[in-house]
C-alpha positions as CSV (number, residue, x, y, z in Angstrom):
1,M,26.1,15.1,-83.2
2,R,24.3,14.3,-79.9
3,K,23.5,10.8,-81.1
4,L,27.1,10.2,-82.1
5,V,28.6,6.7,-81.7
6,V,32.0,6.7,-83.3
7,L,34.4,4.5,-85.2
8,T,38.0,5.6,-85.1
9,L,39.5,5.4,-88.5
10,F,43.0,6.7,-87.6
11,F,44.6,7.3,-84.2
12,F,47.9,9.0,-83.2
13,P,48.7,8.6,-79.5
14,L,51.5,10.7,-78.1
15,L,52.1,8.7,-74.9
16,T,50.9,5.5,-73.4
17,W,47.4,4.3,-72.3
18,S,44.7,5.4,-69.8
19,Q,44.1,3.1,-66.8
20,I,40.5,4.1,-66.2
21,I,37.9,3.4,-68.9
22,N,35.8,6.4,-69.8
23,V,32.4,4.8,-70.5
24,E,30.8,8.2,-70.7
25,S,32.4,8.9,-74.0
26,L,30.8,5.7,-75.4
27,R,27.2,6.3,-74.4
28,K,24.8,6.9,-77.2
29,V,22.2,9.6,-76.2
30,T,19.0,8.5,-77.9
31,D,15.4,7.7,-77.1
32,T,15.3,5.0,-79.8
33,S,15.1,1.4,-78.5
34,G,17.2,-1.5,-79.9
35,W,20.8,-2.3,-80.8
36,S,23.5,0.1,-81.7
37,G,27.3,0.1,-81.6
38,N,30.5,0.2,-83.5
39,T,33.7,-1.8,-84.2
40,S,37.1,-0.9,-85.5
41,L,40.3,-2.8,-86.4
42,T,43.5,-0.9,-87.0
43,F,46.7,-2.5,-88.3
44,S,50.0,-1.0,-89.3
45,L,53.4,-2.4,-90.3
46,T,56.5,-0.2,-90.4
47,K,59.9,-1.3,-91.6
48,N,63.1,0.8,-91.0
49,T,65.9,-0.4,-88.7
50,K,63.3,-2.6,-87.0
51,T,59.9,-4.0,-87.9
52,L,57.1,-2.3,-86.0
53,I,53.7,-3.9,-85.8
54,R,50.7,-2.2,-84.3
55,L,47.2,-3.7,-83.9
56,K,44.2,-2.2,-82.1
57,N,40.6,-3.5,-81.9
58,N,37.6,-1.7,-80.4
59,I,34.1,-3.1,-80.1
60,H,31.1,-1.2,-78.5
61,V,27.6,-2.7,-78.4
62,Q,24.6,-1.0,-76.8
63,Y,21.0,-2.2,-76.3
64,K,18.2,0.1,-75.0
65,M,14.6,-0.9,-74.2
66,N,12.3,1.3,-72.3
67,K,13.9,1.9,-68.9
68,H,16.8,-0.6,-69.5
69,L,20.2,0.1,-71.0
70,A,23.1,-2.3,-71.4
71,L,26.4,-1.7,-73.0
72,F,29.5,-3.8,-73.6
73,V,33.0,-2.4,-74.5
74,N,36.0,-4.5,-75.6
75,N,39.4,-2.8,-76.2
76,L,42.6,-4.6,-77.3
77,G,46.0,-3.1,-78.1
78,F,49.2,-4.7,-79.2
79,E,52.6,-3.4,-80.4
80,R,55.7,-5.5,-81.3
81,S,59.1,-4.3,-82.4
82,G,62.3,-6.3,-83.1
83,G,60.7,-9.5,-81.9
84,E,59.8,-7.9,-78.5
85,S,56.3,-7.0,-77.4
86,F,56.5,-3.7,-75.6
87,L,52.8,-2.7,-75.3
88,N,50.0,-5.1,-74.6
89,Q,46.8,-3.9,-73.1
90,G,43.1,-4.8,-73.1
91,S,39.9,-4.2,-71.2
92,Q,36.3,-5.5,-71.2
93,H,33.5,-3.6,-69.6
94,L,29.8,-4.5,-69.1
95,R,27.4,-2.0,-67.7
96,Y,23.6,-2.0,-67.0
97,N,21.4,1.1,-66.3
98,Y,17.9,1.2,-65.0
99,K,16.0,4.5,-65.3
100,I,14.1,5.1,-62.1
101,K,13.2,8.7,-63.1
102,D,14.3,11.0,-65.9
103,A,17.1,12.5,-63.8
104,F,17.9,9.4,-61.7
105,V,19.4,6.1,-63.0
106,W,20.8,3.1,-61.1
107,E,24.0,1.6,-62.6
108,A,25.9,-1.7,-62.1
109,F,29.0,-2.8,-63.9
110,V,31.8,-5.4,-64.1
111,Q,35.2,-4.9,-65.7
112,S,38.4,-6.7,-66.4
113,Q,41.7,-5.0,-67.5
114,Y,45.4,-5.6,-68.1
115,N,48.2,-3.2,-69.1
116,S,51.8,-4.3,-69.5
117,I,53.2,-0.8,-69.2
118,A,51.5,-0.1,-65.9
119,K,52.4,-3.7,-64.8
120,I,48.7,-4.5,-64.3
121,Q,48.5,-8.3,-64.9
122,L,44.8,-8.2,-63.9
123,R,42.5,-5.7,-62.5
124,G,38.9,-6.9,-61.9
125,L,36.1,-4.5,-60.9
126,A,32.5,-4.8,-59.9
127,G,30.4,-1.9,-58.7
128,T,27.0,-0.2,-58.4
129,G,25.5,3.1,-57.5
130,P,23.3,6.0,-58.7
131,R,23.7,8.4,-61.6
132,F,22.1,11.8,-61.6
133,K,21.3,14.2,-64.4
134,L,22.0,17.6,-62.9
135,I,21.3,19.6,-66.1
136,G,19.5,18.3,-69.2
137,L,19.3,21.2,-71.6
138,D,19.5,20.7,-75.4
139,K,23.0,22.4,-75.7
140,Y,24.4,21.5,-72.2
141,R,24.2,18.4,-70.1
142,L,25.8,17.6,-66.7
143,Y,25.8,14.2,-65.0
144,L,27.1,13.0,-61.6
145,G,27.8,9.3,-60.7
146,T,28.6,8.1,-57.2
147,L,29.4,4.4,-57.2
148,V,31.0,1.9,-54.9
149,M,33.2,-0.9,-56.4
150,Y,35.2,-3.9,-55.3
151,E,38.7,-4.1,-56.9
152,H,40.9,-7.2,-57.3
153,E,44.3,-6.2,-58.7
154,E,47.3,-8.3,-59.5
155,L,50.5,-6.3,-60.2
156,N,53.4,-7.9,-62.2
157,E,56.1,-7.5,-59.5
158,E,58.4,-9.9,-57.7
159,P,56.7,-11.4,-55.8
160,L,53.3,-11.0,-57.4
161,N,51.5,-8.1,-55.6
162,I,47.8,-8.7,-55.0
163,N,45.5,-5.9,-53.8
164,R,41.8,-6.3,-52.8
165,D,40.1,-3.0,-51.9
166,W,36.7,-1.3,-51.8
167,R,36.9,2.0,-53.8
168,A,34.5,4.8,-54.4
169,S,34.1,5.8,-58.1
170,T,32.7,9.3,-58.5
171,Y,32.5,11.0,-61.9
172,L,31.3,14.3,-63.3
173,S,30.5,14.4,-67.0
174,M,29.8,17.6,-69.0
175,S,28.6,17.8,-72.6
176,L,28.4,21.0,-74.7
177,Y,26.7,21.3,-78.1
178,P,27.2,24.9,-79.2
179,T,26.2,24.1,-82.8
180,D,24.8,21.1,-84.7
181,N,28.3,20.0,-85.9
182,I,30.4,20.8,-82.8
183,S,30.5,19.0,-79.4
184,F,32.8,19.0,-76.4
185,V,32.6,16.3,-73.7
186,S,34.7,16.3,-70.5
187,T,34.6,13.6,-67.9
188,T,36.6,13.4,-64.6
189,Y,36.8,10.3,-62.3
190,Y,37.9,10.2,-58.7
191,Q,38.5,6.8,-57.2
192,P,39.8,6.6,-53.6
193,V,40.2,3.5,-51.5
194,L,37.5,3.7,-48.9
195,K,39.7,2.6,-45.9
196,E,42.6,4.8,-47.0
197,M,41.4,8.0,-48.8
198,G,45.0,9.0,-49.5
199,D,45.3,6.1,-52.0
200,F,43.3,7.3,-55.0
201,R,43.2,7.6,-58.8
202,I,42.1,10.6,-60.8
203,A,41.4,10.5,-64.6
204,T,40.1,13.1,-66.9
205,E,39.2,12.9,-70.6
206,N,38.3,15.9,-72.8
207,S,37.1,15.4,-76.3
208,F,36.4,17.9,-79.1
209,V,34.4,16.7,-82.1
210,F,33.9,18.8,-85.2
211,G,31.6,17.7,-88.1
212,I,33.3,17.8,-91.5
213,V,30.5,16.3,-93.7
214,E,27.5,14.2,-92.9
215,K,28.4,11.3,-90.6
216,L,32.1,12.2,-90.8
217,S,33.8,14.2,-88.0
218,L,37.2,15.1,-86.6
219,K,37.9,14.2,-83.0
220,V,40.7,15.5,-80.8
221,S,41.0,14.0,-77.3
222,Y,43.3,14.5,-74.3
223,T,43.3,12.0,-71.4
224,L,45.3,12.2,-68.1
225,T,45.4,9.6,-65.4
226,F,47.1,9.9,-62.0
227,D,47.6,7.0,-59.7
228,K,48.8,7.8,-56.1
229,T,50.2,4.3,-55.6
230,P,51.2,2.7,-58.9
231,A,53.4,-0.4,-59.3
232,T,57.1,-0.2,-58.6
233,N,59.0,1.9,-61.1
234,V,55.8,2.9,-62.9
235,P,55.1,6.6,-63.2
236,N,52.2,8.2,-61.3
237,T,50.9,10.0,-64.4
238,F,49.9,8.7,-67.8
239,Y,48.6,11.0,-70.6
240,E,47.5,10.6,-74.2
241,L,46.7,13.1,-76.9
242,S,45.0,11.7,-80.0
243,T,43.3,12.8,-83.1
244,G,41.1,10.8,-85.5
245,L,38.3,10.6,-88.0
246,L,34.9,9.5,-86.7
247,Y,32.1,7.8,-88.6
248,A,28.7,8.2,-87.0
249,F,26.0,5.5,-86.7
250,D,22.5,6.8,-86.0
């Protein structure tokens, strides 16, 4: 369970999409060097009064060698109903970690993102900072990251709204492994603008994974994102509750 890298086989979102990518949920905790990762492609076609098409693709690739770790995440989502696209989102995230000590890692990342519902035409990020292992027990782990990042954001408004800011990105990630086939991971991000701390985003993701049979598990996740200053006519809060089957790659 601790070495779980997952492939989502079915997915039932209750409402919208998160605006902050939780990379912590994608890390593979292992001492083994080399490549690992997963990919999934989900397609559905529903016909009633209208034709509803859903397409989602996720790719995660990770490479580890000695003190070096690099991971790449690509997410794409598309929905179309009655000839109209009403959900179109995607993100790409590249992160590099260098282990200085067992409890001290330096991180650097770049990220691009778009989300039609949140009116994010483009959000580009680049950041760096330390990551600390506060607790590293077999059944309980706690990590703290304190990064600084530059953000270029283009909001789909009239006229086009362009924001360029320096933000902090602090996260706290907790992992519990009460048994060999049960795990719980909770990660919370806090991202304020450095020159205006009242402008911030908060995101939390909480995931419960229960092993059914070897390599196959059930995952239930709840994600909540709050943006203090979203685009015009976009709600401050986005949330998502999902459940799915996970296939593990060791």
